[in-house]
C-alpha positions in Angstrom: 129.6 109.9 89.9 129.3 107.5 87.0 127.2 105.1 89.2 125.0 108.0 90.2 124.5 109.0 86.6 123.7 105.4 85.6 121.1 105.1 88.4 119.5 108.4 87.4 119.5 107.3 83.7 117.9 104.0 84.8 115.2 105.8 86.7 114.6 108.0 83.7 114.2 105.1 81.4 111.9 103.3 83.9 109.8 106.4 84.2 109.7 106.5 80.4 108.5 102.9 80.3 105.9 103.7 82.8 104.7 106.5 80.6 104.7 104.2 77.6 102.7 101.6 79.6 100.2 104.2 80.7 99.9 105.3 77.1 99.2 101.7 76.1 96.5 101.4 78.8 94.9 104.7 77.6 95.0 103.4 74.0 93.2 100.2 75.0 90.6 102.1 77.0 90.0 104.5 74.0 89.7 101.5 71.7 87.2 99.8 74.0 85.2 103.1 74.2 84.9 103.1 70.4 83.5 99.6 70.1 79.8 100.8 70.1 80.8 103.2 67.3 82.2 100.4 65.2 79.1 98.2 65.5 75.5 99.0 66.1 74.6 95.4 66.5 72.8 95.1 69.9 73.6 91.4 70.1 77.3 92.0 69.9 77.1 94.9 72.4 75.1 92.6 74.7 77.8 90.0 74.6 80.4 92.7 75.2 78.8 94.1 78.4 78.3 90.5 79.6 82.0 90.0 79.2 82.7 93.3 81.1 80.4 92.1 83.8 82.4 88.8 84.1 85.6 90.9 84.2 84.3 92.7 87.2 83.4 89.5 89.0 86.8 88.0 88.0 88.6 91.0 89.5 86.7 90.5 92.7 87.4 86.8 92.9 91.1 87.5 92.0 91.5 89.3 95.3 90.3 86.1 97.1 91.9 83.5 95.0 94.8 85.3 93.2 96.0 87.5 96.0 95.2 85.6 99.2 95.3 82.1 97.7 91.8 80.9 99.0 89.7 78.8 96.7 86.2 80.2 96.6 83.6 78.1 94.7 80.6 80.2 95.9 81.5 83.7 94.8 78.2 84.1 92.8 76.5 84.3 96.2 77.8 87.9 96.6 76.8 88.6 93.0 73.3 87.4 93.9 73.1 89.5 97.1 73.8 92.7 95.2 71.4 91.9 92.4 68.5 90.8 94.7 69.0 93.7 97.1 68.8 96.2 94.2 65.9 94.3 92.7 63.8 94.3 95.9 64.5 97.9 96.9 63.9 99.2 93.4 60.7 97.3 92.7 59.1 97.2 96.1 60.5 100.3 97.9 61.0 102.4 94.7 64.6 103.2 95.5 66.9 104.4 92.8 69.4 101.9 91.5 72.4 103.9 92.7 70.9 104.3 96.2 70.4 100.5 96.5 74.1 99.7 95.9 75.0 100.7 99.5 72.6 98.3 101.2 73.7 95.5 98.9 77.4 96.1 99.8 76.5 96.2 103.5 74.6 92.9 103.4 77.4 91.3 101.4 80.0 92.4 103.9 77.9 91.2 106.8 77.5 87.8 105.1 81.2 87.7 104.4 81.9 88.2 108.1 79.4 85.6 109.2 80.7 83.0 106.8 84.3 84.0 106.8 85.1 84.5 110.4 84.6 80.9 111.5 85.5 79.1 108.3 88.5 81.0 106.8 90.8 79.1 109.2 90.2 76.1 106.9 92.5 75.5 103.9 92.5 74.0 100.5 89.6 71.6 99.7 87.8 72.2 103.0 87.5 75.9 102.4 86.3 75.2 98.9 83.5 73.0 100.2 82.4 75.6 102.7 82.2 78.4 100.1 80.4 76.1 97.7 77.8 75.4 100.5 77.5 79.1 101.1 76.7 79.7 97.4 74.1 76.9 97.5 72.5 78.4 100.7 72.0 81.8 99.1 70.5 80.3 96.0 68.1 78.2 98.1 67.1 81.2 100.1 66.3 83.1 96.8 64.2 80.2 95.6 62.1 79.9 98.8 61.5 83.5 99.9 58.4 85.3 98.7 60.3 88.6 98.9 62.7 87.4 96.2 60.0 86.2 93.9 60.7 82.5 94.5 61.8 80.4 91.5 60.5 83.0 89.0 62.6 85.8 90.5 62.1 89.6 90.2 60.9 91.3 87.1 60.3 94.9 85.8 63.5 96.2 87.5 63.7 99.9 86.6 66.5 101.2 84.4 69.6 102.7 85.9 69.4 106.5 86.2 72.5 108.7 86.5 71.4 112.2 87.1 69.1 113.0 84.2 70.5 110.2 82.0 68.5 107.0 81.8 70.5 104.0 80.8 68.2 101.7 78.9 70.2 100.1 76.1 73.0 97.6 75.6 75.2 100.5 74.5 74.6 102.4 77.7 75.3 99.4 79.9 78.4 98.7 77.9 79.8 102.1 78.9 78.6 101.6 82.5 80.4 98.3 82.9 83.5 99.7 81.0 83.8 102.4 83.7 83.3 99.8 86.4 86.0 97.5 84.9 88.4 100.5 84.9 87.6 101.4 88.5 88.0 97.8 89.7 91.2 97.3 87.8 92.7 100.5 89.3 91.5 99.5 92.7 93.0 96.0 92.4 96.3 97.5 91.2 96.6 99.9 94.2 95.4 97.2 96.6 98.0 94.7 95.4 100.9 97.2 96.0 99.6 98.2 99.5 100.6 96.8 102.8 97.5 94.7 102.8 98.2 93.3 99.3 101.8 92.3 100.3 100.4 90.5 103.3 98.0 88.5 101.1 100.8 87.5 98.7 102.8 86.3 101.7 99.9 84.2 102.9 99.3 82.8 99.4 102.9 81.7 99.0 103.4 80.2 102.4 100.8 80.7 105.2 102.9 79.1 107.9 105.8 81.4 107.0 103.5 84.4 107.1 102.4 83.4 110.6 106.0 83.0 111.7 106.6 86.6 110.5 103.9 87.9 112.7 101.1 88.3 110.1 97.6 87.7 111.5 96.6 85.4 108.6 93.0 84.9 109.7 92.4 88.7 109.8 94.0 89.3 106.4 92.2 86.4 104.8 88.9 87.8 106.1 89.8 91.2 104.6 90.3 89.6 101.2 87.0 87.8 101.5 85.3 91.1 102.4 86.9 93.1 99.5 85.9 90.4 97.1 82.3 90.5 98.5 82.1 94.2 97.9 83.2 94.0 94.3 80.8 91.1 93.6 77.9 92.9 95.2 78.4 96.2 93.3 78.5 94.2 90.0 75.3 92.4 90.9 73.6 95.7 91.8 74.3 97.1 88.3 73.6 93.7 86.6 70.0 93.6 87.8 68.8 96.7 85.9 70.8 95.7 82.9 68.7 92.6 82.5 65.5 94.1 84.0 64.8 90.6 85.5 66.7 88.2 87.7 66.1 84.6 88.9 67.9 82.2 91.2 69.1 80.2 88.2 71.5 83.0 87.2 73.5 82.7 90.5 74.1 79.0 90.9 77.3 77.0 91.0 77.7 77.2 87.2 78.1 81.0 87.5 80.7 80.6 90.3 82.5 78.1 88.1 82.6 80.5 85.2 84.2 83.1 87.4 86.8 80.7 88.7 87.5 79.6 85.1 88.1 83.2 84.1 90.6 83.7 86.8 92.4 80.3 86.2 92.5 80.8 82.4 93.9 84.3 82.6 96.3 83.7 85.4 96.0 83.8 89.2 96.9 87.2 90.6 97.2 88.9 87.2 94.9 91.8 86.7 95.3 91.8 82.9 95.1 88.0 82.9 91.8 87.7 84.7 90.2 90.3 82.4 91.4 88.5 79.3 90.3 85.2 80.8 86.8 86.6 81.4 86.6 87.8 77.8 87.6 84.3 76.6 85.1 82.5 78.8 82.2 84.8 77.7 83.0 85.4 74.1 84.4 82.1 72.9 81.1 80.1 73.3 79.2 82.9 71.4 81.6 82.8 68.5 81.0 79.1 68.0 77.2 79.3 68.7 76.5 77.9 65.2 77.8 74.6 66.4 75.0 74.4 68.9 75.7 72.1 71.9 79.0 70.9 70.3 80.5 74.3 71.1 80.6 73.5 74.8 82.4 70.2 74.1 85.0 72.1 71.9 85.3 74.8 74.6 85.9 72.1 77.3 88.6 70.3 75.2 90.4 73.6 74.6 90.3 74.4 78.3 91.9 71.0 79.1 94.6 71.6 76.5 95.2 75.1 77.8 95.6 73.9 81.4 98.1 71.3 80.2 100.1 73.7 78.1 99.8 76.8 80.3 99.0 75.6 83.8 99.5 79.1 85.3 97.2 80.7 82.8 97.6 82.7 79.6 99.0 85.8 81.3 100.4 84.6 84.7 101.2 87.1 87.4 105.0 87.2 86.6 104.5 87.5 82.8 104.9 91.3 82.9 107.8 91.4 85.4 110.9 92.4 83.6 108.9 93.5 80.5 110.4 97.0 80.7 114.0 95.6 80.8 113.3 93.3 77.8 111.8 96.2 75.8 114.8 98.5 76.6 117.2 95.7 75.8 115.7 95.3 72.3 116.1 99.1 71.9 119.7 98.8 72.8 119.6 100.6 76.1 121.8 99.4 79.0 119.8 99.2 82.1 121.1 98.5 85.6 119.9 95.3 87.1 117.3 95.9 89.8 119.1 93.3 91.9 122.5 95.0 91.6 124.0 97.5 93.9 123.6 97.9 97.6 120.0 98.9 97.7 117.5 97.8 100.3 115.3 94.7 100.1 113.3 94.2 97.0 110.1 93.6 98.9 109.1 94.9 102.3 106.8 92.6 104.1 104.1 93.8 106.5 104.4 92.5 110.0 102.4 92.7 113.1 103.4 92.3 116.7 102.6 88.8 117.9 
């Protein structure tokens, strides 16, 4: 009876912590929503929505790198596919921005299948080289096709229209990308806890062991690549009208490297971490813009120091595990250990029939 009461008490406190955590998330979202009210400086808001855009891309790459453990150095290719699809359809075919998102996602998924199916069997550096080549191929196509505007790109992309609302300012796009960040974060959270997400984590930790357990690693890795492509394409489709002009230079290796840096700095597999890492990568160089080119040197030195001191990132995946227990311990509550008792296994791993 006492044990049952303790378990129920523990569950109540866990639920209370979840409510507290939900309240913290809501508070952060409200604070982010009030940023445009705190400053009317369009430059600051422009940097802010650029940071949100990078957060969306980092969340997409986090599925590929953080969840499934595949190093992708050409993720900006899917970003470019979404942006160019929207740019072409909106300027030449006069489609609305929202209507052009679907074709962009479809093309990105098809490209992910074409590239991923034969190459995701590779591992480590070999896979990184292939994805890097894919990114360069997409940029080269954008430079040489007349439909994409060649090296000059596409201009006069119409503004995003949502019903009767026309989004034509940095403030408007700040809110658009804020909503997109929230949607992507919730999607990533649900995806990580799903059967699919648990399979990715198994593959990331030990692919050979995952195969021995009956997981079709090639299929699951392809799913991760496709989900990342979808998020990257959607971000690109909304990024094109935000800038009103796009060019191949915006989707090169340097952009892919920035996305990888955001994920690595924040912490592989950590949703909060990659968002914070994206904010650091985008905002830090702007804060020290007065130092001209020297700011990049300072930024690079700080990155090296960070990787030495915190090799798993600022907020690694396991940083929040046990947070509720530590908080309740500080408050003086006794909480049953999650590993005590005769409960079932802590993690249920997805398996497939060989």
